[in-house]
C-alpha positions in Angstrom: 59.7 110.6 94.4 58.1 107.7 92.5 56.9 105.4 95.2 55.9 102.8 92.6 59.4 102.6 91.1 60.2 99.0 92.2 56.6 97.7 92.1 56.4 94.5 90.1 60.2 94.3 89.5 60.9 91.2 91.6 57.8 89.4 90.3 58.7 90.2 86.7 62.3 89.0 87.3 61.1 85.8 88.7 58.8 85.1 85.8 61.6 85.5 83.3 64.0 83.4 85.4 61.4 80.6 85.7 60.0 80.9 82.2 56.3 80.9 83.1 53.7 82.5 85.4 52.9 79.2 87.0 56.5 78.4 87.9 57.0 81.9 89.3 53.9 81.5 91.4 55.2 78.2 92.8 58.5 79.7 93.7 57.1 82.8 95.3 54.0 81.4 97.0 51.7 83.8 95.2 48.8 82.7 92.9 49.2 82.7 89.2 46.6 85.3 88.8 48.4 87.6 91.2 51.7 87.1 89.2 50.0 87.9 85.9 48.3 91.0 87.3 51.6 92.3 88.7 53.3 91.9 85.4 50.4 93.6 83.6 50.4 96.5 86.0 54.2 96.9 85.5 53.7 97.0 81.7 50.9 99.5 82.1 53.0 101.7 84.3 55.9 101.6 81.9 53.7 101.8 78.8 55.7 99.0 77.3 55.1 95.4 76.4 57.8 93.4 78.2 56.7 89.9 77.4 55.1 88.2 74.4 52.7 85.6 75.7 51.3 82.5 74.0 49.6 79.5 75.6 52.9 77.7 75.8 55.7 80.2 75.9 56.9 83.5 77.2 59.4 85.5 75.2 61.0 88.8 76.2 60.5 91.7 73.8 63.6 93.8 73.0 62.5 96.4 75.6 61.8 93.6 78.0 65.3 92.1 77.6 66.8 95.5 78.5 64.5 96.0 81.5 65.2 92.4 82.7 69.0 92.9 82.5 68.7 95.9 84.8 66.1 94.4 87.1 68.1 91.2 87.6 71.1 93.3 88.6 69.1 95.5 91.0 67.4 92.5 92.6 70.7 90.6 92.9 72.6 93.6 94.4 69.8 94.2 96.9 69.6 90.6 98.0 73.4 90.5 98.3 73.3 93.6 100.4 70.8 92.0 102.8 72.8 88.8 103.0 76.0 90.8 103.6 74.4 92.8 106.4 73.0 89.7 108.1 76.4 88.0 108.1 78.8 90.9 107.9 80.8 89.7 110.9 81.6 86.3 109.4 85.2 85.8 108.2 86.0 84.3 104.8 88.0 81.1 105.4 88.2 77.5 104.3 88.1 76.0 100.8 86.7 77.6 97.7 86.2 75.6 94.5 86.0 77.7 91.3 85.3 76.5 87.8 86.3 78.8 84.9 86.7 78.5 81.1 90.4 78.1 80.3 91.0 81.1 78.2 89.1 83.5 80.4 91.0 82.1 83.4 94.3 82.8 81.8 93.5 86.2 80.5 91.4 87.6 83.4 91.1 85.3 86.4 94.8 84.7 87.3 95.4 88.3 88.4 92.1 88.4 90.3 92.7 85.2 92.3 96.2 86.5 93.2 94.8 89.7 94.7 92.0 87.9 96.3 94.4 85.4 98.0 96.4 88.3 99.4 93.3 89.9 100.8 91.9 86.6 102.3 94.9 84.5 103.3 92.7 82.0 105.2 90.8 80.9 102.0 92.3 78.0 100.1 91.5 78.2 96.4 91.0 75.3 94.1 90.6 76.6 90.5 89.5 74.2 87.7 90.2 75.7 84.3 88.0 73.8 81.9 85.7 74.8 79.0 83.0 72.3 80.0 79.8 73.3 81.8 80.1 71.9 85.3 77.2 70.9 87.6 77.9 73.1 90.7 75.8 71.0 93.1 76.7 67.5 91.9 80.4 68.2 91.5 80.8 70.3 94.6 81.8 73.7 93.1 81.2 76.9 95.0 81.4 79.3 92.1 81.5 79.1 88.3 82.4 81.6 85.7 80.2 81.2 82.6 79.7 82.9 79.3 76.8 83.0 76.9 74.0 85.2 75.5 71.8 84.1 78.4 72.0 81.4 81.1 69.6 78.6 80.9 69.6 77.4 84.5 67.1 79.4 86.5 68.0 77.6 89.7 71.4 79.4 89.9 72.2 82.9 91.0 74.1 84.8 88.4 75.8 88.2 88.5 76.8 89.8 85.2 80.5 90.7 85.1 81.0 92.1 81.7 79.7 92.3 78.1 81.7 91.0 75.2 81.2 89.8 71.7 82.4 87.2 69.2 84.7 87.9 66.3 85.3 85.9 63.2 89.1 85.6 62.7 91.7 84.1 60.5 95.5 84.3 60.1 97.0 86.3 57.3 98.7 83.1 56.0 95.3 81.4 55.6 93.8 84.4 53.9 96.7 84.6 51.5 96.4 80.9 50.6 92.6 80.6 50.4 91.4 84.2 49.9 89.4 86.5 52.1 85.6 85.9 52.5 83.7 89.1 51.7 80.4 88.1 53.4 79.3 85.4 55.9 77.8 83.2 53.2 81.3 82.8 51.7 82.4 80.8 54.8 80.7 77.7 53.5 83.5 77.3 51.0 86.3 77.8 53.6 87.9 75.6 56.3 86.2 76.2 59.7 87.6 75.6 63.2 84.6 74.6 65.3 84.2 74.6 69.1 82.4 71.4 70.0 81.0 72.7 73.4 78.6 75.1 71.6 75.2 74.0 70.4 75.2 73.5 66.6 78.9 74.1 66.3 78.8 74.3 62.5 75.9 76.8 62.5 77.4 80.3 62.7 75.0 83.2 63.3 75.4 86.7 62.0 73.4 89.9 61.8 73.4 92.1 58.8 73.6 95.9 58.8 69.9 95.9 58.1 69.3 93.9 61.2 68.5 90.6 59.5 69.7 87.3 61.0 71.9 85.1 58.8 72.9 81.5 59.7 75.8 79.9 57.7 76.6 76.2 57.8 80.3 76.0 57.7 82.7 73.3 56.6 84.2 71.7 59.8 87.9 71.2 59.1 88.8 70.8 62.8 86.5 70.3 65.9 87.8 70.7 69.4 86.5 71.2 72.9 89.5 73.5 73.8 89.3 77.2 73.0 93.1 77.4 73.4 93.7 74.8 70.7 91.1 76.4 68.5 93.0 79.7 68.8 96.4 78.1 68.1 95.1 76.3 65.1 93.7 79.6 63.8 97.0 81.4 64.4 98.9 78.7 62.5 96.7 79.2 59.4 94.6 76.1 59.6 91.2 77.8 59.2 88.7 80.4 60.2 87.1 80.4 63.6 84.7 82.4 65.8 85.4 83.1 69.4 84.7 85.7 72.2 87.1 88.6 72.0 88.0 88.1 75.6 89.8 84.9 74.5 92.3 87.0 72.6 95.3 89.0 73.8 96.9 91.3 71.3 96.6 89.2 68.2 94.2 91.6 66.4 96.3 94.7 67.4 99.5 93.1 66.2 98.0 91.7 63.0 98.7 88.1 63.9 95.0 87.6 63.3 92.6 89.4 61.1 89.0 90.1 62.0 86.5 89.3 59.2 83.3 91.3 58.6 84.2 94.0 61.1 81.4 96.2 59.7 78.7 93.8 60.8 76.9 94.3 64.2 78.5 92.4 67.1 76.4 89.7 68.7 76.8 90.1 72.5 78.2 87.5 74.9 77.9 88.0 78.6 80.2 86.7 81.3 78.6 85.8 84.7 79.8 84.7 88.0 77.4 82.0 89.1 76.7 80.3 92.5 74.0 78.0 93.8 71.9 79.7 96.4 71.4 83.2 97.8 70.1 81.8 101.2 72.8 81.1 103.7 75.7 81.9 101.3 79.0 81.4 103.1 81.1 84.5 103.8 83.8 82.9 101.6 81.6 82.6 98.5 80.1 86.0 99.1 83.5 87.6 99.5 84.7 86.1 96.2 81.6 87.1 94.3 81.8 90.6 95.5 85.5 90.8 94.9 85.4 89.6 91.3 82.4 91.9 90.6 84.3 94.9 91.8 87.4 94.0 89.9 86.0 93.4 86.4 82.2 94.0 86.7 80.7 96.7 84.5 
């Protein structure tokens, strides 16, 4: 048995979450030198560089990103287990406020909350379907479902539910009228449907077969903060859009929408269930987090 298997894992995870050795030291109560040494020992044991360090920034290497994803899940599951065991006799009840993106709520969450409600009849659910990013603390939400390549708020506890990817799509009627772009760079001469809640909504990123990154500035024909409206405009032939594949039902299978550039690598998008604090988590919040993780978690 490798008795050093988990050495440095929690320290490394905290460094990545906080974004620096200094902030990780402040949150853990250890010295900065101790934090740095633990990460160094971990890299030496793995014979891998996990972090690229400069005087101002820390960046995960590709191997570091893979290791962090696994470490974060292991640390999260272990802490949840300890919290569950310490409060296993508490009964879920009362109010539970949930924030969820509209499309994901309609395609995934509706069946889950129906089953959860049957299992926990003393819990009153309030579900806010909105594409905006809510402030859990200021707005009084217990749980939020969020998507992205990574979460930028290290103060929140996040459990990964599933991995998805974005697709570039258009309706056959649009492609018949305006032609089919053969490469991402062709999009600059087409009508784009842009999602205003993303950063740089007119800058679309792609990866080539050779692994190079390509950013295309698109022509914004429509801009909306609703992924549902974005999808409906696309289906009616108003333009080309990009969205996570989990926002779609059977449109690609039926041919109602056509995926463009299917041969290119898929840029990942992760879905997380997010809550505020691991300490003194209520039985209600814990029960929902565990339930949704079991239902759709990978």
